[in-house]
KOLGUMAR-152139 format. One record per residue (C-alpha): residue in one letter; x, y, z. Coordinates in steps of 0.001 Angstrom, whole numbers, plus 500000, padded with zeros to 6 digits. Layout:
<rs>
R	tiba	u	v	w
R	a	X	Y	Z;
...
</rs>
This chain:
<rs>
R	tiba	u	v	w
R	m	511911	540322	463056;
R	k	511154	537061	461298;
R	k	513751	535328	463511;
R	l	511927	536831	466600;
R	i	508680	535487	465433;
R	v	510127	532033	464829;
R	l	511771	531927	468220;
R	l	508670	532955	469908;
R	t	506685	530466	467957;
R	l	509060	527612	468918;
R	s	508962	528799	472501;
R	f	505201	528762	472597;
R	i	505201	525187	471004;
R	t	507769	523971	473532;
R	i	505775	525377	476412;
R	s	502634	523805	475133;
R	v	504134	520411	474484;
R	f	505648	520587	478071;
R	a	502354	521481	479650;
R	q	500553	518677	477652;
R	q	503050	516107	478920;
R	h	501591	516589	482448;
R	v	498120	515954	481186;
R	r	499313	512777	479678;
R	n	501250	511631	482693;
R	l	498467	511431	485185;
R	i	498369	508458	487744;
R	p	495724	507068	487938;
R	q	494328	507631	484563;
R	p	491159	509742	484542;
R	v	487890	508480	482903;
R	s	487940	511146	480271;
R	v	490512	513696	479063;
R	t	490002	516219	476411;
R	e	492861	518301	475462;
R	k	492520	521707	473920;
R	n	494800	524289	472270;
R	g	496145	526907	474665;
R	t	498074	527313	477810;
R	l	497078	528874	481130;
R	v	499790	530676	483200;
R	l	499500	530616	486978;
R	n	501876	532135	489537;
R	a	502223	532634	493235;
R	l	499822	535626	493211;
R	s	497053	533592	491462;
R	k	493851	533854	493521;
R	v	491694	530870	494699;
R	a	487943	531134	495307;
R	y	485311	528601	496567;
R	s	481586	528446	496510;
R	d	480742	526739	499831;
R	a	482114	526880	503381;
R	k	482706	523156	503296;
R	l	485444	523756	500721;
R	a	487268	526441	502889;
R	d	490095	524215	504110;
R	l	490700	522676	500580;
R	a	490700	526123	498976;
R	n	493108	527524	501490;
R	q	495310	524557	501157;
R	l	495504	525161	497408;
R	q	496155	528832	497964;
R	k	498951	528144	500286;
R	k	500541	525786	497944;
R	l	500509	528371	495198;
R	s	501956	531134	497260;
R	n	503960	529127	499705;
R	a	502773	531560	502487;
R	n	500495	530944	505443;
R	t	499006	534303	505465;
R	t	497281	534162	502056;
R	r	493759	532848	502151;
R	a	491150	531947	499452;
R	t	488012	533963	498822;
R	m	484509	532602	499301;
R	a	482062	533479	496457;
R	k	478941	531828	494896;
R	q	480286	532558	491510;
R	k	483791	532820	490176;
R	p	485227	536196	490867;
R	a	486760	538040	487968;
R	n	490104	538270	489794;
R	a	490163	534492	490742;
R	k	492273	532139	488591;
R	l	491105	528874	490425;
R	f	487527	528183	491397;
R	l	486317	525268	493527;
R	t	482422	524710	493488;
R	l	479897	522208	494709;
R	i	477099	521605	492240;
R	n	474202	519120	491969;
R	d	474914	517098	488895;
R	n	473745	513475	488656;
R	t	476085	512867	485704;
R	i	478998	513147	488177;
R	k	479237	509850	490210;
R	k	480211	509557	493829;
R	d	483660	510974	494590;
R	g	483794	512242	490983;
R	y	484606	515563	489648;
R	s	484872	517705	486615;
R	l	488162	519741	486039;
R	d	488458	522523	483378;
R	v	491457	524580	482525;
R	n	490748	527224	480048;
R	a	491738	530994	479310;
R	s	489778	532170	482407;
R	g	491381	529733	484745;
R	v	490795	526495	486608;
R	t	487423	525235	487711;
R	i	486762	522067	489619;
R	k	483227	520988	490069;
R	a	481813	518144	492200;
R	n	478751	517152	494070;
R	e	480632	516518	497410;
R	p	483839	517826	498973;
R	s	485617	514443	498417;
R	g	485154	514990	494666;
R	i	486852	518375	494929;
R	f	489726	516758	496825;
R	y	490274	514261	494283;
R	g	490060	516803	491547;
R	l	492790	518758	493463;
R	q	495024	515697	493426;
R	t	494611	515632	489683;
R	l	495270	519390	489346;
R	y	498341	519080	491521;
R	q	499769	516507	488899;
R	l	499142	518985	486021;
R	f	501617	521279	487634;
R	d	505331	520506	487015;
R	k	507537	519105	489856;
R	s	508449	522558	491087;
R	f	504945	522841	492508;
R	i	505764	520128	495095;
R	k	508125	522419	496874;
R	p	507399	525779	495418;
R	a	510006	528614	495673;
R	t	508975	531565	497862;
R	a	509858	534047	495055;
R	k	506820	535724	493536;
R	e	508168	535261	490013;
R	q	507475	531415	490292;
R	i	505111	530509	487387;
R	w	503410	527361	486128;
R	r	501814	526565	482768;
R	l	498890	524316	482489;
R	s	497583	522995	479115;
R	y	493984	523688	478427;
R	v	492070	520496	479245;
R	t	488634	519148	480403;
R	i	488731	516087	482721;
R	q	485707	514072	483714;
R	d	486485	511579	486354;
R	h	485319	509116	489166;
R	p	486658	505984	490763;
R	r	485878	502561	489735;
R	f	485931	501131	493251;
R	q	484778	502246	496658;
R	w	487544	500628	498601;
R	r	490983	501727	497395;
R	g	493332	500681	500025;
R	l	496831	500362	501419;
R	m	497484	498208	504358;
R	l	500305	499351	506907;
R	d	501607	496956	509495;
R	v	502816	498800	512535;
R	s	503016	495685	514814;
R	r	506281	494153	513525;
R	h	507969	497517	513662;
R	f	506494	500578	515143;
R	f	506003	503891	513172;
R	t	505378	507078	514833;
R	k	502324	509285	514618;
R	d	504012	511692	512230;
R	e	505327	508744	510056;
R	v	501836	507477	509741;
R	k	500619	510892	508729;
R	r	503371	511023	506105;
R	f	502155	507555	504870;
R	i	498705	509120	504487;
R	d	499938	512142	502725;
R	d	501686	510004	500165;
R	m	498751	507687	499543;
R	v	496068	510362	498947;
R	k	498148	511867	496196;
R	y	497156	508785	494067;
R	k	493501	508839	495384;
R	f	493704	505901	497833;
R	n	490950	506286	500444;
R	t	491328	503467	502803;
R	l	494126	502814	505289;
R	h	493977	499313	506724;
R	w	495925	499700	509947;
R	h	497317	496472	511259;
R	l	497747	497350	515058;
R	t	498236	494002	516842;
R	d	500444	490948	516281;
R	d	502907	488628	517934;
R	q	505622	491422	517804;
R	g	503543	494246	519399;
R	w	500233	495567	520516;
R	r	500123	499209	519294;
R	i	496859	500709	520517;
R	e	496011	501912	524042;
R	i	493107	499958	525564;
R	k	492227	501595	528880;
R	s	490409	498493	530166;
R	y	493651	496417	529736;
R	p	496758	498708	530374;
R	k	499278	495849	530166;
R	l	498569	495430	526483;
R	t	500756	498478	525950;
R	s	502871	498499	529097;
R	v	503969	494946	528500;
R	g	502577	494079	524972;
R	a	504130	497016	523004;
R	w	507776	496169	523669;
R	n	510208	493582	522619;
R	v	514034	493220	522221;
R	k	515494	495001	519224;
R	r	517059	492865	516618;
R	e	518441	493801	513110;
R	g	519068	491418	510334;
R	r	516604	488873	508818;
R	f	513456	488498	510517;
R	g	512555	485021	511563;
R	t	516240	484011	512146;
R	f	517001	486003	515199;
R	a	518471	484537	518364;
R	e	515990	484154	521086;
R	p	516318	487027	523523;
R	t	517800	486306	526953;
R	d	515959	487450	530148;
R	d	518592	490176	530893;
R	e	518146	491907	527480;
R	p	516095	495074	527778;
R	r	512514	495043	526235;
R	n	512549	498723	525048;
R	y	511927	498421	521299;
R	g	508536	499321	520109;
R	g	505822	501789	521072;
R	f	502090	502389	520899;
R	y	499568	504986	520127;
R	t	497557	506532	522949;
R	q	493900	507095	522334;
R	e	494532	510817	521886;
R	d	497090	509807	519257;
R	i	494465	507678	517498;
R	k	491931	510364	517441;
R	e	494353	512798	515935;
R	i	495545	510476	513259;
R	v	491761	509548	512396;
R	q	490981	513187	512171;
R	y	494072	513811	509980;
R	a	492990	510990	507625;
R	a	489386	512150	507614;
R	e	490451	515654	506431;
R	r	492091	513863	503487;
R	f	488890	511730	502897;
R	v	490769	508511	504216;
R	d	488874	505925	506292;
R	i	491058	504031	508640;
R	v	490092	500357	509171;
R	p	491642	499083	512368;
R	e	492774	495490	512599;
R	i	492895	493596	515896;
R	d	494177	490178	514733;
R	v	492632	487270	516595;
R	p	492673	484407	517507;
R	g	496168	483871	516152;
R	h	498966	486414	515884;
R	s	498357	487190	519596;
R	l	501669	486719	521482;
R	a	501676	490401	522418;
R	a	498390	490104	524011;
R	l	499192	486839	525783;
R	a	502434	488321	527153;
R	a	500288	490827	528914;
R	y	497371	488492	529849;
R	p	498533	484829	529602;
R	e	495216	483681	531154;
R	l	493677	484260	527710;
R	s	495479	481200	526288;
R	c	494461	477498	526159;
R	t	497997	476613	527108;
R	p	499302	477715	530458;
R	g	502802	479276	530202;
R	n	504959	482380	530503;
R	y	504554	484391	527251;
R	k	506808	487032	525861;
R	v	506372	489430	522940;
R	n	508176	487856	519882;
R	s	511255	489845	518703;
R	g	511642	488099	515370;
R	e	512905	484796	516519;
R	k	511268	481734	514900;
R	f	508185	480446	516706;
R	m	506061	479147	513866;
R	i	506376	476492	511089;
R	w	504620	476829	507744;
R	p	504454	473343	506167;
R	g	503249	474666	502841;
R	g	500746	472853	500571;
R	g	497708	474567	502161;
R	q	498250	472964	505514;
R	h	497770	474876	508747;
R	f	500482	476660	510705;
R	y	502437	474621	513234;
R	g	503193	476662	516430;
R	l	506351	476076	518462;
R	i	504600	478333	520899;
R	d	500767	478708	521312;
R	n	500183	482183	520065;
R	t	496369	481945	519912;
R	l	493527	483257	522135;
R	c	491548	480273	523499;
R	p	488097	479957	521813;
R	a	487029	477862	524764;
R	n	487786	480549	527325;
R	e	484903	482943	528119;
R	k	487354	485428	529533;
R	v	488617	485817	525886;
R	y	485105	487005	524870;
R	e	484943	489453	527777;
R	f	488327	490749	526857;
R	l	487340	491263	523130;
R	d	484150	492911	524048;
R	k	485971	495624	525933;
R	v	488804	495901	523259;
R	f	486445	496171	520408;
R	g	484289	498565	522367;
R	e	487103	500908	522739;
R	v	488323	500480	519169;
R	a	484805	501104	517866;
R	a	484586	504306	519657;
R	l	487854	505547	518143;
R	f	487325	504653	514527;
R	p	484369	506067	512522;
R	a	484920	503782	509631;
R	e	482165	501108	508754;
R	y	484379	498062	509311;
R	i	486551	496590	511972;
R	h	489101	494009	510842;
R	m	489426	490966	513199;
R	g	492278	489145	511287;
R	g	491435	485445	511759;
R	d	494420	484284	509607;
R	e	497165	481734	509997;
R	t	495924	480106	513248;
R	a	498079	477405	514606;
R	r	495843	474447	515589;
R	n	498425	471930	517092;
R	f	497838	473266	520642;
R	w	494158	473257	520214;
R	e	494309	469634	519285;
R	k	495755	468820	522778;
R	s	493597	471122	524710;
R	e	491005	469726	527041;
R	q	489158	473026	527036;
R	i	488846	472788	523274;
R	k	487738	469154	523410;
R	m	485053	470120	525908;
R	l	483905	472934	523755;
R	m	483639	470789	520695;
R	q	481599	468132	522595;
R	e	479364	470884	524155;
R	k	478722	472737	520959;
R	g	478649	469877	518524;
R	l	481704	471052	516605;
R	k	483073	468439	514274;
R	n	486721	469728	513644;
R	l	488997	472619	514482;
R	d	487685	474596	511282;
R	e	484414	474715	513124;
R	v	486097	475700	516400;
R	q	487574	478694	514645;
R	s	484255	479490	512950;
R	y	482639	479338	516401;
R	f	485109	481925	517679;
R	v	484814	484141	514489;
R	k	480910	484073	514761;
R	r	481190	485263	518426;
R	v	483673	487996	517443;
R	e	481213	489163	514686;
R	k	478440	489548	517259;
R	i	480776	491464	519508;
R	i	481775	493911	516694;
R	e	478127	494300	515475;
R	s	477094	495077	519047;
R	k	479359	498056	518834;
R	g	477619	499386	515618;
R	k	480369	498143	513165;
R	k	480541	495542	510408;
R	m	483206	492783	510583;
R	i	485790	491944	507878;
R	g	488432	489228	508090;
R	w	491107	487437	506150;
R	d	489809	484627	503964;
R	e	490438	482055	506624;
R	i	487232	483048	508267;
R	l	485556	481028	505585;
R	q	486859	477846	507164;
R	g	484070	476107	509042;
R	g	481386	478453	507738;
R	l	481221	482230	507372;
R	p	479439	484414	510066;
R	p	476100	485771	508825;
R	n	477179	489200	507734;
R	a	481050	489169	507494;
R	a	482958	490676	504646;
R	v	486084	488831	503332;
R	m	489454	490133	502558;
R	s	490896	487564	500055;
R	w	494715	487289	500396;
R	q	495490	483662	499420;
R	g	494834	484329	495862;
R	m	491407	485208	494539;
R	k	489625	481873	495490;
R	g	488526	483056	498954;
R	g	486989	486130	497545;
R	i	485222	484187	494772;
R	e	483798	481769	497248;
R	a	482586	484656	499602;
R	a	481093	486369	496637;
R	k	479166	483305	495618;
R	q	477657	483425	499136;
R	g	476602	486929	498526;
R	r	479247	488504	500743;
R	k	481182	491725	500234;
R	v	484786	491173	499242;
R	v	487970	493150	499215;
R	m	490585	491611	496865;
R	t	494193	491723	498136;
R	p	495878	488627	496631;
R	t	499551	487908	497425;
R	d	500424	487215	493792;
R	f	499521	490759	492740;
R	v	499455	493184	495611;
R	y	501695	492057	498501;
R	l	503943	495075	498536;
R	d	506373	493578	501076;
R	y	507422	491062	498426;
R	m	510894	491754	496862;
R	q	510636	493952	493713;
R	g	513758	492568	492064;
R	d	516207	489805	492431;
R	p	517083	488597	496020;
R	v	520749	489368	495492;
R	i	519996	493095	495624;
R	e	516796	493248	497642;
R	a	516104	492801	501423;
R	p	515202	489102	501534;
R	v	511548	488240	501991;
R	y	509370	485319	500941;
R	a	508905	485928	497311;
R	s	509309	488537	494428;
R	l	506618	490695	492854;
R	r	507571	492798	489846;
R	l	505777	495942	488901;
R	k	504567	494374	485656;
R	k	502790	491588	487596;
R	s	501089	494063	489952;
R	y	499850	495885	486995;
R	q	498029	492686	485822;
R	f	495779	492699	488925;
R	e	492085	492615	488136;
R	p	489896	492765	491248;
R	v	486685	491341	489646;
R	p	487117	487672	488735;
R	e	485139	486361	485778;
R	g	481698	485185	486760;
R	v	481594	487155	490011;
R	d	478937	489806	490699;
R	a	480947	493048	490425;
R	n	478644	494675	492949;
R	l	480088	492453	495686;
R	i	483607	493430	495109;
R	l	484206	496540	497253;
R	g	487579	497022	495718;
R	g	491154	496135	496706;
R	q	494319	497051	498392;
R	g	498008	496647	498418;
R	n	499367	495171	501787;
R	l	502644	496107	503332;
R	w	503738	493643	506168;
R	v	506920	495059	507781;
R	e	508758	492088	509197;
R	q	511912	493113	507100;
R	i	511003	496921	506982;
R	y	512549	498912	509821;
R	n	511927	502555	508821;
R	l	509785	504882	506775;
R	r	512335	505179	503892;
R	q	512211	501496	503320;
R	v	508356	501584	503553;
R	q	508373	504158	500691;
R	y	510874	502040	498820;
R	m	508645	498998	498959;
R	i	505348	500931	498167;
R	w	506469	502810	495115;
R	p	506147	502357	492238;
R	r	503941	499255	492733;
R	a	501274	501317	494576;
R	f	500967	503327	491330;
R	a	499732	500180	489597;
R	v	497246	499421	492480;
R	a	496078	502994	492508;
R	e	495366	502955	488746;
R	i	493614	499560	488842;
R	l	491305	500628	491591;
R	w	490428	504115	490211;
R	s	490741	503977	486440;
R	p	488154	502308	484066;
R	k	488554	498715	483295;
R	g	490052	498082	479896;
R	t	492396	501010	479830;
R	k	495662	499184	480794;
R	d	498744	499650	478755;
R	f	501870	498673	480709;
R	n	504375	500382	478266;
R	g	502344	503627	478530;
R	f	502120	503175	482301;
R	v	505865	502854	482723;
R	k	506414	506130	480855;
R	r	504035	507792	483261;
R	v	505615	506078	486225;
R	e	509126	507454	485181;
R	k	507733	510986	485181;
R	h	506359	510306	488725;
R	f	509849	509227	489773;
R	e	510859	512772	489125;
R	r	508056	513993	491374;
R	l	509048	511523	494105;
R	d	512539	512811	493863;
R	a	511310	516340	494332;
R	a	509300	515339	497341;
R	e	512309	513428	498743;
R	t	510313	510254	498714;
R	k	512189	506944	498243;
R	y	511114	504517	495554;
R	s	512496	501334	493946;
R	p	514281	501438	490640;
R	a	513864	497700	490171;
R	i	512048	498178	486954;
R	y	515613	498726	485439;
R	d	516941	495475	486791;
R	p	516711	492350	484751;
R	e	515158	489119	485848;
R	f	517567	486211	485916;
R	k	516460	482998	484369;
R	v	518838	480041	484719;
R	a	518978	476566	483116;
R	k	521353	473656	483679;
R	k	523511	473126	480582;
R	d	525439	470131	481962;
R	s	526749	468928	485320;
R	n	528739	472112	486067;
R	s	527498	474581	483432;
R	v	524827	477229	483703;
R	l	522934	479087	480885;
R	v	521640	482375	482178;
R	t	518973	484500	480336;
R	l	518329	488166	481185;
R	i	514665	489230	480895;
R	p	513882	492945	480908;
R	e	510755	494275	482740;
R	i	510509	497227	480513;
R	e	511438	498205	476971;
R	g	514432	500174	475683;
R	l	517231	498814	478003;
R	d	520720	497548	477210;
R	f	522283	495235	479679;
R	h	526093	495443	479868;
R	y	527851	492567	481704;
R	s	531059	491044	482864;
R	f	532303	487791	484167;
R	d	535884	488931	485014;
R	n	535251	490543	488408;
R	s	535295	494140	486961;
R	f	532479	496535	486900;
R	p	530792	496899	483478;
R	d	529899	500103	481832;
R	k	528715	501003	478356;
R	f	531785	499809	476772;
R	y	531380	496360	477902;
R	p	529466	493675	476035;
R	v	525577	494159	475462;
R	y	523563	491160	476348;
R	k	521823	489799	473218;
R	e	521217	486127	473873;
R	p	521471	483526	476649;
R	l	525001	483387	478213;
R	l	526999	480331	478990;
R	v	528661	481210	482349;
R	p	532425	480728	481939;
R	k	533884	477658	483695;
R	d	535897	479518	486308;
R	a	533897	482726	486638;
R	q	532946	483677	490265;
R	t	530697	486727	489673;
R	f	528423	487895	487023;
R	r	527859	491705	487038;
R	v	525044	493461	485082;
R	i	524071	497068	484749;
R	s	521297	498593	482590;
R	y	521778	501581	480195;
R	r	519369	503571	478211;
R	d	520382	505835	475415;
R	g	523958	505440	476401;
R	k	523484	506440	480109;
R	p	523416	504199	483188;
R	i	519913	503938	484551;
R	g	519905	500768	486610;
R	r	521847	499425	489621;
R	m	525002	497412	489530;
R	i	523847	493789	490190;
R	i	526419	491537	491435;
R	m	525354	487926	490963;
R	p	527498	485145	492482;
R	v	528139	482302	490044;
R	e	527514	479862	492973;
R	e	524022	481378	493302;
R	l	523323	480855	489571;
R	k	524455	477198	489950;
R	k	522248	476759	493007;
R	r	519281	478174	491087;
R	a	519964	475788	488159;
R	g	520127	472781	490544;
R	i	523875	472185	490417;
R	k	525393	471226	493712;
</rs>
C-alpha cells in the first residue's frame, strides 16, 4: 500500500512538473504569470462556452481542436455553465489594455477574459501553448487527455505593429501558401502581414484598369541557382514562371487574415523596382526601350558606401511623366478598395538615378519645379504619391529612402537601413516601424555560408534577440513597432520560407509583444528548443543553425590559418576532423583555437550535447578558411 501511495505521489509530481514546463515555455513571454498548485485535466469531451456572439467562431474553433470533430459546437451562455470546462468571455475592464487578456486555469476549468475579441484570440494562442504538442494534431480517440498546470496570466502587447513581411514578387506563393504563412505567424501573436506585391521580377496583384500588369508583368523565365547570377533569358525561352492573385483571391486572403486579427499592408514598390510594370507599360519610363520582367539576371550595381544604385537597365517609373500619376491613381484606388488596413506601402527604396541624370524630361521637371537635385526629384514623386494614397482614404508608409529630399507631410517611415532613418523620422514627429537589416532581415543566412543558401549576409538568432525597437532619446509613442522582413530572391518554396523564418521570428515576436527588460537569451533558447518540438509536430520546417559554430579565422603566417569555433548557445561540444573522415563523439573535442594542418583539405565539425549529435555536419574547405584569412 505504501509503495502504491509513493508511486501515485511520484506520478502526480511528474504530471505537475510536465504541465508546469508548458507554462514556462511560452513564446512570447506574457506580462505576468502566477503559477499555482494543481493540475486541470481536459479531454476530447471537454465543453467550451462563450458569452457573446462575437466569440462564436473562436469558441467553435477551440471546441473543434479539442474534439477533432467538425460536428461538435460550443455553447453560448452569459455565465460559465457548470458542464463547461472552458469559457471565453468579453468584459469591460480598464485594467486590461488593448489586445490584452486574462487567462486563468483552476479546478473549475479555463477562463479567458478580454475587452475585445482580439484579446480572446491572443489568449487562445497562449492557451494552445499550455497544451502539450499532441494538441497540435490531436488524435480522434476520445481517451485523448491533456493536463494544464493551474496558472493565472495577465497579458498585453508592447507594440501595436507586430509584423512579418512576405515578398511574393521574386517568387510567387499560392493563395493557400499565404494562408499557411498567416496561420504560422498568428501562433506567436504577430498581427501585421506586410505583403510585398510588386517588384522587378513580378507584379502579383490584379489591377483591372491595367490588365497587362498581370498578363505580362506576372511572368518571367524560370531559373534555379543563385539569384543575381543567372544567364539572361533568350527570346525563345517561355515566360511561364510566376503567377498573380485575382482581386477575388485578395479579398479571400484579406478576410482570412481578418478572422485571425491580422492586418495586411500591401506594398506597391515605386518608383524603383518597377521592371514588371514597365514590361507591361513601357511608356511609364523616362527611358524609351523594350522592357522585360527580370528573371534573376544581373541588372543593377550596388556600389556600397551609401551611394545610390546604378542601373544597367532603367527600372524606374518616370517622375516627370504625368501618365505615371494617372497610372498610380488607378492602381492605388483599386488597392485601397481591396485592403481595409490603415496604411499602404509605396516602397520608395533603392532607386537608380543614373538614367534620371541623362533624362531631358527630368531636367525640365527640375527647372520647372525648382528642384535642386535628384533627391528632391524623388521627394517630388513621393509627395505626389502620398496625395494619391490619401485621396483613397489611406495613410502612406515607405522605406526610409523617402526621407531623401524631404518627407511628405504625413508619411510614416519604415526604417530598414539600420535605425538612423527611423530616428530621423521620429525627430520630425513621424510614426515609425523599425525593421533594420542588422537585426530582423530574415532572408539573411542563419549560419555559415558553407551550409546555407548564399545570400548577402548572415544574421544569427542571438543577434535578432538583441533588437530593441525604441532607440534611446526617441519618443516611444512614435514607434508603432517593428517587423521581420523576408525577401525571397533565394527562397523558392514555402518549406524554405519556414526554414528562414523560424526560429528568428520567435525573437521578433517576443521583442514586439513582451515587456521591455525581460530578455534572457539562455532562457529564451530553452523555450525555443521546446517550440522546435511543436514545429516538428506541425510539420513546419525550421533552421537548426543555433547548434552550428561560428567560424572565426586568423592568419598565422603566410600559409597557416588559426581557426576559432564560437558557439551560439551553451552546453555544446564540437567534435572535429581534418583527415577527410566524418567526426562523431569519439573524435577530439574543440577546446581552443586550432592551427589547420599544413596539408589538410577539409575541416569537418559536428556539435553534440550530452553525448548525442544535435547539430549538422559542417564541411569547411581549408581553401575557404585561407580565403577568409586573407591568404591567397
